[in-house]
PyMOL Python script that loads the backbone (N, CA, C, O; Angstrom):
from pymol import cmd

cmd.read_pdbstr("""\
ATOM      1  N   MET A   1     -22.585  55.326   5.767  1.00  0.00           N
ATOM      2  CA  MET A   1     -22.579  55.465   4.537  1.00  0.00           C
ATOM      3  C   MET A   1     -21.952  54.270   3.995  1.00  0.00           C
ATOM      4  O   MET A   1     -20.816  53.857   4.229  1.00  0.00           O
ATOM      5  N   TYR A   2     -23.132  53.610   2.995  1.00  0.00           N
ATOM      6  CA  TYR A   2     -22.679  52.316   2.417  1.00  0.00           C
ATOM      7  C   TYR A   2     -22.985  52.583   0.777  1.00  0.00           C
ATOM      8  O   TYR A   2     -24.063  52.923   0.290  1.00  0.00           O
ATOM      9  N   ILE A   3     -21.345  52.254  -0.132  1.00  0.00           N
ATOM     10  CA  ILE A   3     -21.757  52.638  -1.363  1.00  0.00           C
ATOM     11  C   ILE A   3     -22.507  51.508  -2.134  1.00  0.00           C
ATOM     12  O   ILE A   3     -22.431  50.370  -1.671  1.00  0.00           O
ATOM     13  N   ARG A   4     -23.223  51.725  -3.269  1.00  0.00           N
ATOM     14  CA  ARG A   4     -23.927  51.054  -4.030  1.00  0.00           C
ATOM     15  C   ARG A   4     -23.304  50.445  -4.979  1.00  0.00           C
ATOM     16  O   ARG A   4     -22.297  50.978  -5.445  1.00  0.00           O
ATOM     17  N   ARG A   5     -23.720  49.299  -5.435  1.00  0.00           N
ATOM     18  CA  ARG A   5     -23.115  48.851  -6.500  1.00  0.00           C
ATOM     19  C   ARG A   5     -21.376  48.174  -6.315  1.00  0.00           C
ATOM     20  O   ARG A   5     -20.557  48.069  -7.228  1.00  0.00           O
ATOM     21  N   THR A   6     -21.203  47.840  -5.043  1.00  0.00           N
ATOM     22  CA  THR A   6     -19.781  47.309  -4.958  1.00  0.00           C
ATOM     23  C   THR A   6     -19.356  45.931  -4.483  1.00  0.00           C
ATOM     24  O   THR A   6     -20.148  45.211  -3.874  1.00  0.00           O
ATOM     25  N   ARG A   7     -18.182  45.578  -4.741  1.00  0.00           N
ATOM     26  CA  ARG A   7     -18.157  44.397  -3.755  1.00  0.00           C
ATOM     27  C   ARG A   7     -17.592  44.296  -2.271  1.00  0.00           C
ATOM     28  O   ARG A   7     -17.424  43.330  -1.526  1.00  0.00           O
ATOM     29  N   LEU A   8     -17.421  45.324  -2.160  1.00  0.00           N
ATOM     30  CA  LEU A   8     -16.528  45.733  -0.965  1.00  0.00           C
ATOM     31  C   LEU A   8     -17.615  45.082   0.112  1.00  0.00           C
ATOM     32  O   LEU A   8     -18.803  45.188  -0.190  1.00  0.00           O
ATOM     33  N   SER A   9     -17.315  44.509   1.178  1.00  0.00           N
ATOM     34  CA  SER A   9     -18.202  44.021   2.278  1.00  0.00           C
ATOM     35  C   SER A   9     -18.562  45.535   3.039  1.00  0.00           C
ATOM     36  O   SER A   9     -17.951  46.595   2.899  1.00  0.00           O
ATOM     37  N   PRO A  10     -19.645  45.280   3.801  1.00  0.00           N
ATOM     38  CA  PRO A  10     -20.142  46.858   4.405  1.00  0.00           C
ATOM     39  C   PRO A  10     -18.689  46.732   5.720  1.00  0.00           C
ATOM     40  O   PRO A  10     -18.492  47.860   6.173  1.00  0.00           O
ATOM     41  N   HIS A  11     -17.991  45.963   6.181  1.00  0.00           N
ATOM     42  CA  HIS A  11     -17.092  45.910   7.049  1.00  0.00           C
ATOM     43  C   HIS A  11     -15.822  46.593   6.522  1.00  0.00           C
ATOM     44  O   HIS A  11     -15.101  47.295   7.231  1.00  0.00           O
ATOM     45  N   LYS A  12     -15.612  46.346   5.282  1.00  0.00           N
ATOM     46  CA  LYS A  12     -14.149  46.994   4.642  1.00  0.00           C
ATOM     47  C   LYS A  12     -14.970  48.321   4.136  1.00  0.00           C
ATOM     48  O   LYS A  12     -14.038  49.034   3.764  1.00  0.00           O
ATOM     49  N   GLN A  13     -15.875  48.883   3.962  1.00  0.00           N
ATOM     50  CA  GLN A  13     -16.629  50.052   3.730  1.00  0.00           C
ATOM     51  C   GLN A  13     -15.955  50.970   4.749  1.00  0.00           C
ATOM     52  O   GLN A  13     -15.128  51.871   4.610  1.00  0.00           O
ATOM     53  N   GLY A  14     -16.689  50.356   6.024  1.00  0.00           N
ATOM     54  CA  GLY A  14     -16.775  51.260   7.060  1.00  0.00           C
ATOM     55  C   GLY A  14     -15.544  51.535   7.551  1.00  0.00           C
ATOM     56  O   GLY A  14     -15.333  52.617   8.098  1.00  0.00           O
ATOM     57  N   ALA A  15     -14.384  50.402   7.389  1.00  0.00           N
ATOM     58  CA  ALA A  15     -12.860  50.677   7.693  1.00  0.00           C
ATOM     59  C   ALA A  15     -12.265  51.642   6.903  1.00  0.00           C
ATOM     60  O   ALA A  15     -11.387  52.299   7.465  1.00  0.00           O
ATOM     61  N   LEU A  16     -12.564  51.961   5.488  1.00  0.00           N
ATOM     62  CA  LEU A  16     -12.160  52.758   4.674  1.00  0.00           C
ATOM     63  C   LEU A  16     -12.638  54.320   4.995  1.00  0.00           C
ATOM     64  O   LEU A  16     -11.905  55.308   5.026  1.00  0.00           O
ATOM     65  N   LEU A  17     -14.391  54.255   5.278  1.00  0.00           N
ATOM     66  CA  LEU A  17     -14.514  55.743   5.674  1.00  0.00           C
ATOM     67  C   LEU A  17     -13.737  56.066   6.925  1.00  0.00           C
ATOM     68  O   LEU A  17     -13.367  57.236   7.014  1.00  0.00           O
ATOM     69  N   LYS A  18     -13.378  55.141   8.036  1.00  0.00           N
ATOM     70  CA  LYS A  18     -12.862  55.298   9.160  1.00  0.00           C
ATOM     71  C   LYS A  18     -11.447  56.242   8.731  1.00  0.00           C
ATOM     72  O   LYS A  18     -11.097  57.317   9.218  1.00  0.00           O
ATOM     73  N   LEU A  19     -10.675  55.300   7.468  1.00  0.00           N
ATOM     74  CA  LEU A  19      -9.395  55.844   7.415  1.00  0.00           C
ATOM     75  C   LEU A  19      -9.393  57.179   6.922  1.00  0.00           C
ATOM     76  O   LEU A  19      -8.569  58.022   7.277  1.00  0.00           O
ATOM     77  N   PHE A  20     -10.348  57.384   6.070  1.00  0.00           N
ATOM     78  CA  PHE A  20     -10.539  58.356   5.083  1.00  0.00           C
ATOM     79  C   PHE A  20     -10.439  59.711   6.299  1.00  0.00           C
ATOM     80  O   PHE A  20      -9.477  60.479   6.277  1.00  0.00           O
ATOM     81  N   VAL A  21     -11.301  59.820   7.078  1.00  0.00           N
ATOM     82  CA  VAL A  21     -11.847  60.737   8.156  1.00  0.00           C
ATOM     83  C   VAL A  21     -10.250  60.767   9.056  1.00  0.00           C
ATOM     84  O   VAL A  21      -9.829  61.848   9.468  1.00  0.00           O
ATOM     85  N   ALA A  22      -9.645  59.772   9.233  1.00  0.00           N
ATOM     86  CA  ALA A  22      -8.194  59.711  10.212  1.00  0.00           C
ATOM     87  C   ALA A  22      -7.063  60.599   9.574  1.00  0.00           C
ATOM     88  O   ALA A  22      -6.223  61.334  10.093  1.00  0.00           O
ATOM     89  N   GLY A  23      -7.368  60.233   8.106  1.00  0.00           N
ATOM     90  CA  GLY A  23      -6.528  61.290   7.016  1.00  0.00           C
ATOM     91  C   GLY A  23      -5.434  60.199   6.209  1.00  0.00           C
ATOM     92  O   GLY A  23      -4.525  60.600   5.482  1.00  0.00           O
ATOM     93  N   ALA A  24      -5.665  59.028   6.438  1.00  0.00           N
ATOM     94  CA  ALA A  24      -4.914  57.766   6.007  1.00  0.00           C
ATOM     95  C   ALA A  24      -5.039  58.009   4.626  1.00  0.00           C
ATOM     96  O   ALA A  24      -6.101  58.538   4.300  1.00  0.00           O
ATOM     97  N   THR A  25      -3.874  57.653   3.331  1.00  0.00           N
ATOM     98  CA  THR A  25      -3.955  57.748   2.030  1.00  0.00           C
ATOM     99  C   THR A  25      -4.939  56.512   1.822  1.00  0.00           C
ATOM    100  O   THR A  25      -5.269  55.615   2.598  1.00  0.00           O
ATOM    101  N   ALA A  26      -5.300  56.784   0.470  1.00  0.00           N
ATOM    102  CA  ALA A  26      -5.953  55.708  -0.187  1.00  0.00           C
ATOM    103  C   ALA A  26      -4.944  54.164  -0.305  1.00  0.00           C
ATOM    104  O   ALA A  26      -5.308  53.015  -0.056  1.00  0.00           O
ATOM    105  N   ARG A  27      -3.997  54.509  -0.634  1.00  0.00           N
ATOM    106  CA  ARG A  27      -2.815  53.417  -0.876  1.00  0.00           C
ATOM    107  C   ARG A  27      -2.674  52.374   0.887  1.00  0.00           C
ATOM    108  O   ARG A  27      -2.790  51.182   1.171  1.00  0.00           O
ATOM    109  N   ALA A  28      -2.405  53.517   1.603  1.00  0.00           N
ATOM    110  CA  ALA A  28      -2.434  52.940   3.057  1.00  0.00           C
ATOM    111  C   ALA A  28      -3.761  52.150   3.347  1.00  0.00           C
ATOM    112  O   ALA A  28      -3.672  50.989   3.747  1.00  0.00           O
ATOM    113  N   ALA A  29      -4.671  52.587   3.209  1.00  0.00           N
ATOM    114  CA  ALA A  29      -5.828  52.453   3.713  1.00  0.00           C
ATOM    115  C   ALA A  29      -6.159  50.781   3.010  1.00  0.00           C
ATOM    116  O   ALA A  29      -6.668  49.899   3.702  1.00  0.00           O
ATOM    117  N   ALA A  30      -5.834  50.606   1.795  1.00  0.00           N
ATOM    118  CA  ALA A  30      -5.812  49.403   0.996  1.00  0.00           C
ATOM    119  C   ALA A  30      -4.872  48.553   1.678  1.00  0.00           C
ATOM    120  O   ALA A  30      -5.415  47.541   2.122  1.00  0.00           O
ATOM    121  N   GLU A  31      -3.792  48.624   1.877  1.00  0.00           N
ATOM    122  CA  GLU A  31      -2.914  47.855   2.595  1.00  0.00           C
ATOM    123  C   GLU A  31      -3.903  47.459   4.134  1.00  0.00           C
ATOM    124  O   GLU A  31      -4.426  46.382   4.422  1.00  0.00           O
ATOM    125  N   ILE A  32      -3.903  48.272   4.625  1.00  0.00           N
ATOM    126  CA  ILE A  32      -4.603  48.025   6.085  1.00  0.00           C
ATOM    127  C   ILE A  32      -5.873  46.926   5.890  1.00  0.00           C
ATOM    128  O   ILE A  32      -5.909  45.783   6.345  1.00  0.00           O
ATOM    129  N   ILE A  33      -6.572  47.387   5.342  1.00  0.00           N
ATOM    130  CA  ILE A  33      -8.169  46.428   4.963  1.00  0.00           C
ATOM    131  C   ILE A  33      -7.809  45.368   4.270  1.00  0.00           C
ATOM    132  O   ILE A  33      -8.477  44.380   4.576  1.00  0.00           O
ATOM    133  N   GLY A  34      -6.849  45.145   3.286  1.00  0.00           N
ATOM    134  CA  GLY A  34      -6.558  44.018   2.544  1.00  0.00           C
ATOM    135  C   GLY A  34      -7.153  44.269   1.334  1.00  0.00           C
ATOM    136  O   GLY A  34      -7.573  43.241   0.805  1.00  0.00           O
ATOM    137  N   GLY A  35      -7.364  45.433   0.616  1.00  0.00           N
ATOM    138  CA  GLY A  35      -8.091  45.428  -0.507  1.00  0.00           C
ATOM    139  C   GLY A  35      -7.183  46.075  -1.705  1.00  0.00           C
ATOM    140  O   GLY A  35      -6.005  46.209  -1.374  1.00  0.00           O
ATOM    141  N   HIS A  36      -7.460  46.445  -2.856  1.00  0.00           N
ATOM    142  CA  HIS A  36      -6.821  46.701  -4.012  1.00  0.00           C
ATOM    143  C   HIS A  36      -6.818  48.329  -3.685  1.00  0.00           C
ATOM    144  O   HIS A  36      -7.761  48.856  -3.095  1.00  0.00           O
ATOM    145  N   ARG A  37      -5.784  48.981  -4.083  1.00  0.00           N
ATOM    146  CA  ARG A  37      -5.206  50.519  -4.199  1.00  0.00           C
ATOM    147  C   ARG A  37      -5.997  50.990  -4.949  1.00  0.00           C
ATOM    148  O   ARG A  37      -6.304  52.110  -4.538  1.00  0.00           O
ATOM    149  N   ASN A  38      -6.637  50.669  -6.080  1.00  0.00           N
ATOM    150  CA  ASN A  38      -7.504  51.450  -7.068  1.00  0.00           C
ATOM    151  C   ASN A  38      -8.950  51.466  -6.423  1.00  0.00           C
ATOM    152  O   ASN A  38      -9.650  52.453  -6.652  1.00  0.00           O
ATOM    153  N   THR A  39      -9.496  50.342  -5.554  1.00  0.00           N
ATOM    154  CA  THR A  39     -10.767  50.289  -5.135  1.00  0.00           C
ATOM    155  C   THR A  39     -10.585  51.345  -4.179  1.00  0.00           C
ATOM    156  O   THR A  39     -11.413  52.254  -4.231  1.00  0.00           O
ATOM    157  N   ALA A  40      -9.625  51.423  -3.269  1.00  0.00           N
ATOM    158  CA  ALA A  40      -9.600  52.384  -2.374  1.00  0.00           C
ATOM    159  C   ALA A  40      -9.672  53.720  -2.814  1.00  0.00           C
ATOM    160  O   ALA A  40     -10.286  54.615  -2.234  1.00  0.00           O
ATOM    161  N   ALA A  41      -8.837  53.859  -4.158  1.00  0.00           N
ATOM    162  CA  ALA A  41      -8.852  55.228  -4.700  1.00  0.00           C
ATOM    163  C   ALA A  41     -10.118  55.474  -4.851  1.00  0.00           C
ATOM    164  O   ALA A  41     -10.576  56.477  -4.303  1.00  0.00           O
ATOM    165  N   GLY A  42     -10.942  54.648  -5.601  1.00  0.00           N
ATOM    166  CA  GLY A  42     -12.117  55.104  -6.040  1.00  0.00           C
ATOM    167  C   GLY A  42     -13.255  55.414  -4.828  1.00  0.00           C
ATOM    168  O   GLY A  42     -14.070  56.305  -5.068  1.00  0.00           O
ATOM    169  N   VAL A  43     -13.326  54.787  -3.685  1.00  0.00           N
ATOM    170  CA  VAL A  43     -13.786  54.883  -2.932  1.00  0.00           C
ATOM    171  C   VAL A  43     -13.849  56.368  -2.175  1.00  0.00           C
ATOM    172  O   VAL A  43     -14.865  56.951  -1.795  1.00  0.00           O
ATOM    173  N   TYR A  44     -12.259  56.869  -2.052  1.00  0.00           N
ATOM    174  CA  TYR A  44     -12.141  57.907  -1.678  1.00  0.00           C
ATOM    175  C   TYR A  44     -12.358  59.209  -2.745  1.00  0.00           C
ATOM    176  O   TYR A  44     -12.494  60.382  -2.399  1.00  0.00           O
ATOM    177  N   LEU A  45     -12.354  58.760  -3.942  1.00  0.00           N
ATOM    178  CA  LEU A  45     -12.906  59.830  -5.027  1.00  0.00           C
ATOM    179  C   LEU A  45     -14.648  60.229  -4.480  1.00  0.00           C
ATOM    180  O   LEU A  45     -15.225  61.291  -4.245  1.00  0.00           O
ATOM    181  N   ARG A  46     -15.082  58.699  -4.436  1.00  0.00           N
ATOM    182  CA  ARG A  46     -16.613  59.258  -4.030  1.00  0.00           C
ATOM    183  C   ARG A  46     -17.054  60.075  -2.683  1.00  0.00           C
ATOM    184  O   ARG A  46     -18.002  60.841  -2.508  1.00  0.00           O
ATOM    185  N   LEU A  47     -16.126  59.678  -1.881  1.00  0.00           N
ATOM    186  CA  LEU A  47     -16.154  60.548  -0.552  1.00  0.00           C
ATOM    187  C   LEU A  47     -16.133  61.787  -0.783  1.00  0.00           C
ATOM    188  O   LEU A  47     -17.006  62.542  -0.355  1.00  0.00           O
ATOM    189  N   ARG A  48     -14.893  62.263  -1.662  1.00  0.00           N
ATOM    190  CA  ARG A  48     -14.480  63.667  -1.665  1.00  0.00           C
ATOM    191  C   ARG A  48     -15.596  64.353  -2.371  1.00  0.00           C
ATOM    192  O   ARG A  48     -15.844  65.521  -2.073  1.00  0.00           O
ATOM    193  N   LYS A  49     -16.463  63.583  -3.504  1.00  0.00           N
ATOM    194  CA  LYS A  49     -17.479  64.178  -4.117  1.00  0.00           C
ATOM    195  C   LYS A  49     -18.523  64.529  -3.240  1.00  0.00           C
ATOM    196  O   LYS A  49     -19.188  65.565  -3.263  1.00  0.00           O
ATOM    197  N   LYS A  50     -18.607  63.622  -2.501  1.00  0.00           N
ATOM    198  CA  LYS A  50     -19.899  64.058  -1.109  1.00  0.00           C
ATOM    199  C   LYS A  50     -19.727  65.140  -0.485  1.00  0.00           C
ATOM    200  O   LYS A  50     -20.716  65.826  -0.225  1.00  0.00           O
ATOM    201  N   LEU A  51     -18.481  65.542  -0.105  1.00  0.00           N
ATOM    202  CA  LEU A  51     -18.155  66.714   0.575  1.00  0.00           C
ATOM    203  C   LEU A  51     -18.281  67.945   0.263  1.00  0.00           C
ATOM    204  O   LEU A  51     -17.996  68.103  -0.925  1.00  0.00           O
ATOM    205  N   PRO A  52     -18.575  68.892   0.776  1.00  0.00           N
ATOM    206  CA  PRO A  52     -19.160  70.028   0.257  1.00  0.00           C
ATOM    207  C   PRO A  52     -17.931  70.922   0.124  1.00  0.00           C
ATOM    208  O   PRO A  52     -17.177  70.931   1.097  1.00  0.00           O
ATOM    209  N   SER A  53     -17.616  71.662  -0.910  1.00  0.00           N
ATOM    210  CA  SER A  53     -16.399  72.314  -1.354  1.00  0.00           C
ATOM    211  C   SER A  53     -16.003  73.225  -0.579  1.00  0.00           C
ATOM    212  O   SER A  53     -14.980  73.857  -0.841  1.00  0.00           O
TER     213      SER A  53
END
""", "prot")
cmd.dss("prot")
cmd.show_as("cartoon", "prot")
cmd.util.cbc("prot")
cmd.orient("prot")
């Protein structure tokens, strides 16, 4: 899954997805991939919206 209209590289997007599935928090995932915590939180929000309720 790749997010449209983002400046995150596909590698970082994939890493965030793996960390999301593993259960890491957005803030911890941001530290691991070297991104900003708000960016990771936004990606996590988009992923949660895609999941069925």
